[in-house]
C-alpha positions in Angstrom: 22.1 -48.1 -0.2 18.3 -48.1 0.3 16.3 -48.0 3.5 13.1 -50.2 3.6 9.9 -48.1 3.3 8.6 -49.5 6.5 11.5 -48.0 8.4 11.5 -44.5 6.9 7.7 -44.4 7.2 8.2 -44.5 11.0 10.8 -41.8 11.0 8.9 -39.1 9.1 5.5 -40.3 7.9 4.1 -36.8 7.0 7.0 -36.0 4.5 6.6 -39.3 2.8 2.8 -39.0 2.7 3.2 -35.7 0.9 5.7 -37.3 -1.5 3.3 -40.1 -2.2 0.4 -37.8 -2.9 2.5 -35.5 -5.2 3.7 -38.5 -7.1 0.4 -40.4 -7.3 1.7 -43.3 -5.2 -1.1 -43.7 -2.6 -2.8 -46.5 -4.5 0.5 -48.4 -5.0 1.4 -51.4 -2.8 3.3 -50.4 0.3 2.4 -46.7 -0.1 -1.3 -47.0 1.0 -0.2 -46.8 4.6 0.4 -43.0 4.1 -3.1 -42.2 3.1 -4.3 -41.5 6.6 -1.3 -39.2 7.2 -2.4 -37.1 4.2 -5.8 -36.6 5.8 -4.1 -35.8 9.1 -1.8 -33.3 7.4 -4.7 -31.5 5.7 -6.5 -31.3 9.0 -3.4 -30.0 10.7 -2.9 -27.2 8.1 -6.6 -26.3 8.4 -6.3 -26.1 12.2 -3.2 -23.9 12.0 -4.9 -21.5 9.6 -8.0 -21.3 11.9 -5.7 -20.7 14.9 -3.9 -17.8 13.1 -7.2 -16.2 12.1 -8.6 -16.6 15.6 -5.6 -15.0 17.3 -5.2 -12.2 14.7 -8.6 -10.9 15.9 -7.6 -11.0 19.6 -3.9 -10.2 19.8 -3.1 -6.7 21.0 -0.6 -4.9 18.8 1.7 -2.1 20.0 3.9 0.4 18.2 6.4 2.5 20.1 4.6 1.8 23.3 1.1 2.7 22.0 -1.7 0.2 21.6 -2.9 0.1 18.0 -6.7 -0.2 17.5 -8.2 -2.6 15.0 -11.1 -0.4 14.0 -12.9 2.9 14.5 -14.8 1.8 17.6 -11.7 0.5 19.3 -9.9 3.7 18.5 -12.6 5.7 20.3 -12.5 3.3 23.2 -8.7 3.7 23.5 -9.1 7.5 23.6 -11.6 7.2 26.4 -9.4 4.8 28.2 -6.2 6.9 27.8 -8.0 10.2 28.6 -7.0 11.9 25.3 -8.2 12.3 21.7 -5.1 11.2 19.8 -6.8 8.7 17.6 -9.8 11.0 17.0 -7.4 13.8 16.0 -5.6 11.4 13.6 -8.9 10.3 12.0 -10.1 13.9 11.7 -6.8 15.0 10.2 -6.9 12.2 7.6 -10.5 13.1 6.6 -9.5 16.7 6.4 -6.6 15.9 4.0 -8.8 13.6 2.0 -11.5 16.4 1.7 -8.8 18.9 0.7 -8.1 16.7 -2.3 -11.8 16.5 -3.1 -11.6 12.7 -3.0 -15.3 12.1 -2.6 -18.4 13.4 -4.4 -21.4 13.4 -2.0 -24.6 12.4 -3.8 -26.8 12.4 -0.7 -28.3 10.0 1.9 -28.7 6.4 0.9 -32.2 5.0 0.6 -32.8 1.5 1.7 -35.7 -0.8 0.7 -37.2 -3.6 2.7 -34.6 -6.0 1.3 -31.8 -3.9 2.6 -30.8 -2.8 -0.9 -29.7 0.8 -1.8 -32.3 2.1 -4.2 -30.6 5.3 -5.2 -27.1 4.0 -5.9 -25.4 5.7 -8.8 -26.0 3.8 -12.0 -23.0 1.8 -13.2 -21.1 2.1 -9.9 -20.2 -0.6 -7.5 -20.4 -0.4 -3.8 -17.2 -1.2 -1.8 -16.0 -0.7 1.8 -13.2 1.3 3.3 -11.2 0.6 6.5 -8.7 2.3 8.7 -5.0 1.4 8.9 -3.8 2.7 12.3 -0.2 3.3 13.2 2.2 5.3 15.4 5.3 7.0 14.0 8.6 6.9 15.9 8.0 10.5 17.1 4.6 9.5 18.7 2.4 10.9 15.9 -0.8 8.9 15.5 -1.9 8.0 11.9 -5.2 6.7 10.7 -5.0 6.1 6.9 -8.3 5.5 5.1 -7.9 2.6 2.7 -10.3 1.2 0.1 -11.2 -2.5 0.1 -10.0 -2.7 -3.5 -10.2 -6.5 -3.5 -14.0 -6.1 -3.9 -13.6 -4.6 -7.3 -13.1 -6.5 -10.6 -9.6 -7.8 -11.0 -8.4 -5.8 -14.0 -4.7 -6.2 -14.6 -4.7 -3.9 -17.6 -3.5 -0.5 -16.6 -3.0 -1.5 -12.9 0.7 -2.1 -12.8 3.1 0.5 -11.3 6.8 -0.1 -11.1 9.4 1.2 -8.7 13.1 1.9 -9.0 15.4 -1.0 -8.4 17.9 -0.8 -5.6 20.7 -1.5 -8.1 19.6 1.5 -10.2 19.4 3.6 -7.1 23.0 2.7 -6.1 24.1 3.8 -9.6 22.4 7.2 -9.1 24.3 7.6 -5.8 27.5 6.7 -7.5 26.9 9.2 -10.3 26.0 11.9 -7.8 29.3 11.5 -6.1 31.3 11.1 -9.3 29.8 14.3 -10.9 29.7 16.4 -7.7 25.9 16.6 -7.7 23.9 17.4 -4.6 21.8 14.4 -3.4 18.4 15.2 -1.9 15.4 13.2 -0.9 11.7 14.2 -0.8 8.5 12.5 0.1 5.3 13.6 -1.7 2.5 13.8 0.8 -0.9 12.1 0.0 0.6 11.1 -3.3 -2.2 8.9 -4.6 -4.8 11.6 -4.0 -3.0 13.8 -6.6 -4.5 11.5 -9.3 -8.0 10.7 -10.4 -9.3 7.1 -10.5 -11.0 5.6 -13.5 -12.9 3.0 -11.4 -16.6 3.5 -10.9 -17.1 2.9 -7.2 -18.8 4.3 -4.2 -19.0 3.8 -0.4 -21.6 4.5 2.2 -20.0 6.7 4.9 -19.6 5.3 8.4 -19.7 7.1 11.8 -16.2 8.5 11.4 -17.5 10.8 8.6 -19.6 12.8 11.1 -22.5 14.5 9.4 -22.0 12.5 6.2 -22.8 9.2 8.0 -25.0 7.1 5.7 -24.3 9.3 2.7 -23.3 7.8 -0.7 -19.8 9.0 -1.5 -18.5 8.4 -5.0 -14.7 7.9 -5.0 -13.2 10.3 -7.6 -9.5 10.2 -6.6 -7.0 7.3 -6.5 -7.6 6.3 -2.9 -5.1 4.0 -1.3 -6.2 0.4 -1.6 -7.9 0.6 -5.1 -6.4 -1.8 -7.6 -5.4 0.9 -10.1 -4.4 3.7 -7.7 -0.7 3.0 -8.0 -0.8 3.1 -11.8 -2.8 6.3 -11.8 -0.3 8.0 -9.5 2.5 6.6 -11.5 1.1 8.2 -14.7 0.4 11.5 -13.0 3.9 11.8 -11.5 5.6 10.8 -14.7 3.7 13.5 -16.7 5.0 16.0 -14.2 8.6 14.9 -14.3 8.5 14.8 -18.1 7.2 18.3 -18.1 10.4 19.3 -16.2 12.5 18.1 -19.1 13.4 14.7 -17.8 13.2 11.5 -19.8 13.1 7.9 -18.5 16.2 5.7 -18.6 16.1 2.9 -21.1 17.5 0.5 -18.5 15.1 1.5 -15.6 12.0 3.6 -16.4 11.8 4.8 -12.8 15.2 6.6 -13.2 14.6 9.9 -14.9 17.5 12.0 -16.4 18.1 15.3 -18.1 21.2 17.4 -19.0 22.2 20.0 -16.5 21.9 23.6 -17.4 25.6 23.8 -18.3 25.2 20.6 -20.4 28.3 19.0 -18.7 26.5 16.3 -16.7 23.2 14.6 -16.3 20.8 15.1 -13.4 18.6 12.3 -12.1 15.4 11.6 -10.2 14.9 8.1 -8.8 11.2 7.3 -8.1 10.0 4.8 -5.6 6.2 5.4 -5.4 6.1 8.7 -3.6 9.7 8.8 -2.4 12.1 10.8 -4.6 15.9 10.7 -4.6 17.2 13.7 -6.6 20.8 14.0 -7.8 21.2 17.5 -9.4 23.2 20.7 -9.4 20.3 22.5 -7.6 17.8 19.9 -6.2 16.2 22.7 -4.1 15.0 24.3 -7.4 13.4 21.1 -8.5 11.6 20.7 -5.2 10.4 24.3 -5.4 9.0 23.7 -8.9 7.2 20.6 -7.7 5.6 22.8 -4.9 4.9 26.0 -6.8 4.0 24.8 -10.3 2.5 21.4 -9.6 1.2 22.0 -6.1 2.7 18.9 -4.6 3.0 18.8 -0.8 6.6 17.8 -0.2 7.7 16.4 3.2 11.3 16.0 4.4 12.9 17.5 1.3 16.6 18.2 1.9 20.0 16.5 1.8 19.5 12.8 1.7 20.0 11.2 5.1 17.5 8.4 5.2 15.9 6.8 2.2 14.0 3.5 1.7 15.2 2.1 5.0 18.8 3.1 4.6 20.9 5.8 6.2 23.3 7.9 4.1 
């Protein structure tokens, strides 16, 4: 049974207007009535997007009872308002950690010509920006991660991909740990991306949060968060380390690494999700110690697995 077009047009004109446009019916007899609704629908979508952008700049965000700043200036204003220096300390700590990894190479103060162009920019390097991602942890710690605006660089998909362990593979590791009486540990590698070097030729001009380096040209030498290839560079670095420890990747999931135990009776496993490790082994503490002592990784929260990738154990 069919309903006349004139009746269904009154019930839901927008849906039928979209249908007519997608099927090239707007020039057909009886369907022309929907053309004005297509224009109305486009205008509606445009206004909704504008409204979202407008409110995203004005809405106040909170985490665990703390107001989250949108930028460096607002962070400093919140510190003055709250009578403390929590955000400044978070920014300073992040910069200290970044400097510890020798993330930037300082080539001196920028020189600007009458057109506002940098005349002493490193040859072959592209200028990008960085921004802060502010957050508060559940224990009240303030975080201010420095993130590169990687979208300003050339979109090079070659060598930029970095995989992670699938949840199905992770469940199998849990099962094998229980089946073979292995100890199950978790570990988080701190500032993981900064362990690797970047191959991108980019630089920034330091802002006020860099203190004495404000206005200096800083070449980015490490895989700073936000760069298109940082995930892949860290992926390569970590896998070289795990391979050096005698592990080989699973053929089914390359982010599950395995090796025979010392007594050769069972296999031991490391499941990798970016910088989060799930280790099923006879002696996972020894593995963590090697990562610390030999490879100088800064591990956090290493110990029996209790909480991993949003799940309790």
